[in-house]
C-alpha positions as CSV (number, residue, x, y, z in Angstrom):
1,M,-15.8,32.0,-24.2
2,K,-14.6,31.2,-27.7
3,A,-13.8,27.7,-29.1
4,S,-10.0,28.4,-28.9
5,E,-10.3,29.1,-25.1
6,V,-12.4,26.0,-24.5
7,S,-9.9,24.0,-26.6
8,R,-7.0,25.3,-24.6
9,L,-8.7,24.7,-21.2
10,M,-9.8,21.2,-22.1
11,G,-6.7,20.1,-24.0
12,L,-8.9,19.3,-27.0
13,P,-8.4,20.4,-30.6
14,V,-11.0,22.8,-31.9
15,S,-11.8,20.2,-34.5
16,T,-12.9,17.8,-31.7
17,L,-15.3,20.5,-30.4
18,R,-16.7,20.9,-33.9
19,F,-17.0,17.1,-34.2
20,Y,-18.9,17.0,-30.9
21,E,-21.2,19.7,-32.1
22,R,-21.9,17.9,-35.4
23,K,-22.8,14.8,-33.4
24,Q,-25.0,16.9,-31.1
25,L,-22.9,15.8,-28.2
26,I,-22.8,19.3,-26.7
27,P,-26.3,20.4,-25.9
28,E,-27.4,23.7,-27.3
29,Q,-27.7,25.2,-23.8
30,Y,-23.9,25.4,-23.8
31,I,-23.5,27.2,-27.1
32,S,-24.8,30.5,-28.4
33,R,-23.8,33.0,-31.1
34,D,-22.4,36.5,-30.7
35,D,-23.3,39.5,-32.9
36,N,-20.7,38.3,-35.5
37,N,-22.3,34.8,-35.5
38,Y,-19.2,33.3,-33.8
39,R,-19.8,30.5,-31.4
40,V,-19.8,31.4,-27.7
41,Y,-19.5,28.7,-25.2
42,H,-21.1,29.0,-21.7
43,E,-18.5,28.5,-18.9
44,D,-20.5,25.4,-17.8
45,V,-19.4,23.6,-20.9
46,I,-16.0,22.9,-19.3
47,A,-17.6,20.7,-16.5
48,F,-19.8,19.1,-19.1
49,L,-16.8,18.3,-21.4
50,E,-14.9,16.9,-18.4
51,D,-17.8,14.5,-17.9
52,I,-17.6,13.5,-21.5
53,K,-13.9,12.9,-21.2
54,T,-14.6,10.7,-18.2
55,L,-17.2,8.7,-20.1
56,L,-14.9,8.2,-23.1
57,S,-12.1,7.1,-20.8
58,V,-14.3,4.2,-19.5
59,N,-15.2,3.0,-23.0
60,F,-18.4,4.8,-23.7
61,T,-18.8,5.3,-27.4
62,I,-19.9,8.7,-28.8
63,Q,-23.2,7.1,-29.7
64,E,-23.7,5.7,-26.2
65,I,-23.0,9.1,-24.7
66,I,-25.5,10.8,-27.1
67,L,-28.1,8.3,-26.0
68,L,-27.3,8.8,-22.4
69,I,-27.6,12.6,-22.5
70,N,-30.6,12.7,-24.8
71,E,-33.7,12.6,-22.7
72,N,-36.0,11.6,-25.5
73,E,-33.9,8.8,-27.0
74,N,-33.7,6.2,-24.3
75,S,-35.9,5.1,-21.4
76,Y,-34.6,5.2,-17.9
77,V,-34.3,1.4,-17.9
78,E,-32.1,1.4,-21.0
79,K,-29.9,4.1,-19.7
80,N,-29.6,2.3,-16.3
81,A,-28.6,-0.9,-18.1
82,L,-26.0,1.0,-20.1
83,V,-24.4,2.6,-17.0
84,K,-24.5,-0.7,-15.0
85,G,-22.8,-2.4,-17.9
86,K,-20.0,0.1,-17.9
87,I,-19.7,-0.2,-14.1
88,Q,-19.3,-4.0,-14.6
89,Y,-16.7,-3.3,-17.3
90,I,-14.7,-1.1,-14.9
91,Q,-14.9,-3.7,-12.1
92,E,-13.5,-6.3,-14.5
93,L,-10.8,-3.9,-15.6
94,E,-9.9,-3.2,-12.0
95,E,-9.4,-7.0,-11.4
96,K,-7.2,-7.3,-14.5
97,L,-5.2,-4.3,-13.5
98,K,-4.7,-5.7,-10.0
99,A,-3.5,-9.0,-11.4
100,S,-1.1,-7.1,-13.7
101,K,0.2,-5.0,-10.9
102,T,0.9,-8.2,-8.8
103,F,2.6,-9.8,-11.8
104,L,4.8,-6.7,-12.4
105,A,5.8,-6.7,-8.7
106,D,6.9,-10.3,-9.2
107,V,8.9,-9.3,-12.2
108,L,10.7,-6.6,-10.1
109,E,11.4,-9.2,-7.4
110,G,12.7,-11.7,-9.9
111,N,9.9,-14.1,-9.2
112,A,8.4,-14.3,-12.7
113,R,8.9,-17.6,-14.6
114,F,10.3,-16.2,-17.9
115,Q,12.5,-13.3,-17.1
116,T,15.9,-11.9,-16.6
117,P,16.0,-10.4,-13.1
118,C,15.2,-6.7,-12.8
119,K,17.0,-6.2,-9.5
120,S,20.2,-4.1,-9.6
121,V,23.4,-6.0,-9.8
122,D,24.5,-5.3,-6.3
123,T,21.2,-6.7,-4.8
124,I,21.4,-10.0,-6.8
125,K,23.1,-12.8,-4.8
């Protein structure tokens, strides 16, 4: 499939695909060239890019992702430590989000210390 189709399916600009290619984030196995020398992406690139989007969403940097997918760059121990660190980050984020959710529920109930009540006028007594 062409870059425009991958772009549409992934919701990514073509320029982002080109950036990923320049950074060697998309392995060569997912890209070939047709007779006119246009890039042709293998259909498996979609699942791969979904994984990349997931890694980016949990705060992996482009460089960390490159190191993670490059078999020659890092040892198993280094990759393991990187992934475990991100799992720890997610666990801490979950705790913060849970506390934020509890706080916002208190805001809705009018139990926050600083606020104007968020309850509708007819429910305030």
